[in-house]
N, C-alpha and C positions, 0 to 999 in steps of 0.2 A: 503492499500499500504506498502511496506518494500524497501526500497532504503539503500543498503551500499556501504563502501569504506574502505580501508585499514588507509583511512586518514580524518578522519572527525573531523572538529575543534571542542573539548569539554574542557571545562574548561581550555582554553588558551593553548591548545596543542592538535596534531594530533594523534589521537587512531582509532585503527581498530573497525568500531562498525557498528550497523544497526539502522536505524531510520524508526519509524513506523509513519504513518501519517492516520489520519481519519478526515472528516469534517474541512481540512483546519488547522487542528492541529497537533502538533508533541504529540501523545499519549504514547509512549514508545521508549526508547533507549536499545538496545541490543547487547551483545558482535558478532563481525562480523561473518558471517556464523551460526550462532544460529539456526534461522530460514528460511525460504524460501524467497528468496529476488526477487522482481518484477525488480529489476534495480540493477545490481551489476559494479559499477566504478572502480574497481581495485584499483591502485595506485594513481588516479586522487583524488584531494582534493575537499571535501565538506564543504563550508562554508556557515556562516550565509548569508542571502541576502543583498547585498550593499544599504545603506539608502544615499540619496543625500538631503542636505538640502539647497541648493544654486545651483539652476538651473532654467534659465530663458526660454530655450526651445530647439529644435531640428527639423531637417528634415524641416525648412521652418518655423516652427511655432515658435512664441514670445507669453508670457501669456499676455504681455500687448495686442495681437493681439485680444484677446475674440472671438475666431473661435472655436466653439464647436470640431468639427472634427478635428482640429488641434491638439486640447488638447489630444482628445481620440487615435490619431493616435501616438502620442509622446509616451504617456504612456504604449500603447500595444506594441511599438518597442524598447523602451528603455530596456526591459528585455534582450536583446540580449547581453547587457554588463554586466548584473548581478544585476541590480538596481531591486530592488522589493518595494520599496517604496521611494517618493520624496515629497518635496514642491516645485511647481511651483512659481518660483519668479518673481515678478515686476519689473520697474524699474521705476525711477522717470518720471511721466508725469502729463499731467492737470487733474484735480479732475474727469472730466468724460470719460477721457481715464482709468485712474485706476479703477473707479468705475465700469466701463462694464467690465474690466477684472475679478475682484471680482466675479461678478454677472456669468461670465461665467464658472469658477471654480465652483462655489455653483450649479451651474445648471447641469454641469456635474455629479458632485457628487451626487445630487438629483436621478438623471435618469439613472446613472449609466454608467460602463465602464469596460474594461478588460485590465489587465497587472498589471503594479505596482501600487501600492496602492498610491492614493493621500492623505498624510497626513494632508494637509491644506496648506496653502498659507504663503511665505515667503516674507515679506512686506519690500522691499528696497528703502527706500526711500518714500516721498520726503522731508523726516526731516534731512537733510545732511548738510555738511560743503561746503561752496564755494570752500576753498582753494584745498580740497581733495576730489571733488566730482566725479573726472576720466571722465568717458563715460556718468555720469549722467547729463542731461540737466539742464544747471543752472538757464533758467527762470521759471523754476517750482519748484527748492526747496524752502521750506518754514519751516519758525519755528514750532517746535514741538507743537501740541493742540490735547489736549484731547477731546474735542469736534469734532473736524475733524476726530480723530482717529475713535470715536463711530460712525460715519456715513459711516466711510469704512469697519469697522466690520460688521456692519449692513447689507450692501452690499453684505457682503461675507459670510452671515449666520454663523457669527462667526467663519469662520473658518482660519482667521488670527491666525497663531501659534506661530509666530516668526517674529520680528520685527527689521531692520538695521535703527539705527539712529545715530546722533552726540547727544550724550547724553549731551554735554557742551553747548549745543544751547538749551537745555530741561531747562524752568526756573523751579527753585525749583524742578527739576526731578520729576516734575508733572505725565508726560506721562510715564516716566519710571517706578514711583511706581504705576500707574494706571494698567500698562500692566503687571508687575510682580503679583500685587494682582487677576488680572483677568488671570493667567493661561499662558500668553504671553511671549515667552523666548524674552528678550532686547538683540542684539547683538550691540556692539560699533564700527561702522563702517562709512566710509567716514567723518572722523572725526579729527580735529585737537587737539583734547583732550591731557593735560600733563598725565603723569603716575598718579600724584594727583588727578586729575580729573577723570581719571579711576577708580581708588581705590574709589572715591565717589560715582561714579555711580555704580561701584559693591556692596556698601554697601546701597547703594537704591533699589537695584533690579536686576542691569543688572546680565546676566548670560554668556554671550559670547562676543566675537570679529569676527567680519567678514573680510574674506582673509586677515589673518595677513601679515603683511608686505604692503600690497597693500590697497592705499586710506587711510593711517593713519600716524600719525607723527613717525618719525625714530628713532631708536636707537643711543644715544650719551652718552658717558661717563659721561658727567654732565648734561643733557638733555634726560632722559631716553626714554621720548615718550610712543605712545601706544604699541609698539612693545616691550617697556622695561617693561611696565605692563602686557604683554602676557606673558613673561618670568616669571614674579615676582608673579602675583597672580595665584599659582598653581592650585586653585578649581574654576578658571574660564575656561570654554571650548572656545576653539579658530578654527576658520575654516581656512584653508589652501589648496590653488588651487595647486594641486601636479601634475602640467604638466611640470616642468622644465624650464619654459618660466617666468611666474610670480615670480620666487623663483629659485634660482640656486639649484643645489641638496645639496650643502654643507648647504644653509639656511634652507632648508627642516630638514637635519639631525639636525642642530642647534635647532630648534624648537621643534622636538619632545624629544629631548634629554633633555631641558629646561621643557618641557612640560609633562613629562613622559607617561605613557601607559593610560592613563583613561580620560584626557580632550581635547586631539587634534583631529581635525575632518577633513577628506578628504572632498573637494567638488569640483565640475568641474567648477563652473560658466559658465556652458556652455550656448552658445547662438544658435538661431535658425539656424545657419551656421552648427551645426554639422551635419554630415553627407552628407556636402556638399564638393567639391573638392577646392583644392587652388586656388586663385584667384576669388574666388565668392565675392559678395558685395551684402550687406544688410543693411537695415536702421534699426538702433537700438536706441531706444530713441531719434529719431528724425536726429540721425547723422549716416552718413554713414560710415560703417565698411568694411575692407576687411579682408579675409582669408589668410596668409602666408601658405609657405612650412612645416612649423612645428606645422601648425595646430593652430595656435594663432591669435586671432583676435585684428586687429589695426584699430585705428579711419585714415581714410585716409588724414583729415585735419592735424593732428598733427603728425601721426604716433605712436602715445601712444598706449599701450595696453588696450584693451575694454573687455575682457573676452575670454573664451577658447573654445576648442571643445573637451576638455578630455573625454575619456571613464574610468569609473572608474575602471574597470579591468585593464585597463592599468596605472592607476592612483598608484594603488596597487602594481604594477610592480616596478615602478619609484622607490615607497618609499624603497621596499626592496631591489631589485638589482643595483640602481644607487645610491639612498640617504644612503642606508645601515642604515635604520631604523629598531629597532628590529621586528621580524616576528610578535610577539603577538601585539606590538604597531601598527604597520602599518594594519592588521587587524582589529584592535578595532577602528581606526579612520574612517572605512567605514561602522562600522556594531554596536558594542556595544555603542560607544561614541555618536553618533547622536542619538539613540536610548534613552539612560539616557538623554542626555540633552532636548530633548523634553518630556521627562518624560513617555515616553511609553516601559520601558524595562521590563515591565511585560507580553508583548507580542511579542517584535521585537527585533532583535540586538543579539541573542545567538540561540546556538542551545540546546534548555533543554525543558524539557516535560513541556507541559501547553502551550507555546508559539506557535505563528503563524508559519506554515511550510513554512518559506520564505528560501529559500536554491538556492545557485550557485553552480555549478561543476564545478572547472580549471582544465586544462592539465598543463603541465610543464612551458609552455610559458605562462600563465596565460589568455590563450584564453577560452571562455565559451562554455563548452559542453551542458549544460543544466541551466534553470533557472528553479524553482518552487514557483510559486507565492499563497501562502496558500495553498500550497499541491498539485497545478495544474501545469502541465509541460508545460512551454509556450516559449521556445527559438525554434526559428525556425533554 
């Protein structure tokens, strides 16, 4: 199969080109019009498929629900916003609930599914800080434990690829070091760490920060906090929710201005409420949440933010058109950078020969025209 466009994202720029796909891989890149094309998208943009490393669910399903069909429905339909790979994300809960959630993801991966690729699990909690817990239920927050993590990883068939934790609670950085040594990305989040403690965590193997600005110590000119560390540690990845609600457009701009084009990652932090109308109410981590008109999710008890319903293609529009982030930086944030953070840039995140044919075609308004998952057209 050959598809073409006058705007294919190659080598950090849009070029006229053809993409040849065989057996789910990109096998050749040609000049536009060089060979007969099966699909010609004209002036519409072809980008690498989007990768979401922090998403709890959608369409009424939450990762903690441990329902096979809910997970399969989610990954089959999330392609409609251009997502071709993701990390289903847990929220702090009891050991039983988390174990069942992990077993469910592992079972679906073993038995097969269609749609966006499940790259593994993002294990958010339960090793968090009480002060910055956000919507995480405090009764289940516990100290980091290597032995407990091993049990969770066994339940997941080794699929935990990314963990959010309050590293300042990790005695001697034992779990931080263990995860780093075993290929699990440690992301500092829901944390009261100082900038100095964040640097120590980075030195012990932490690789990322979870939803920068939210659930962490803020920046102050005398106490720089985790936000200051996110700015200062240039080679540490940082997630950021690009919905305009969790952070203003100016804050988004400032983050990417400081982070540069290679280490910022757009995430949705989307909940089961994605795809549901405003006013809908759900139970998330044992707490009731309500969806507002702007798509944000709030705890009904405190009105505090509890997640989003952001579509990644809309997040890209917000970054480029509203936050005025450079185009290459914005595109990298949902393609190349999450792939690099997960160390899978050898098969995801770019349009290059030898990589998976994960592609999304966008119109001028950032609406998805077509999504290809490993070469298969899947958008309805």
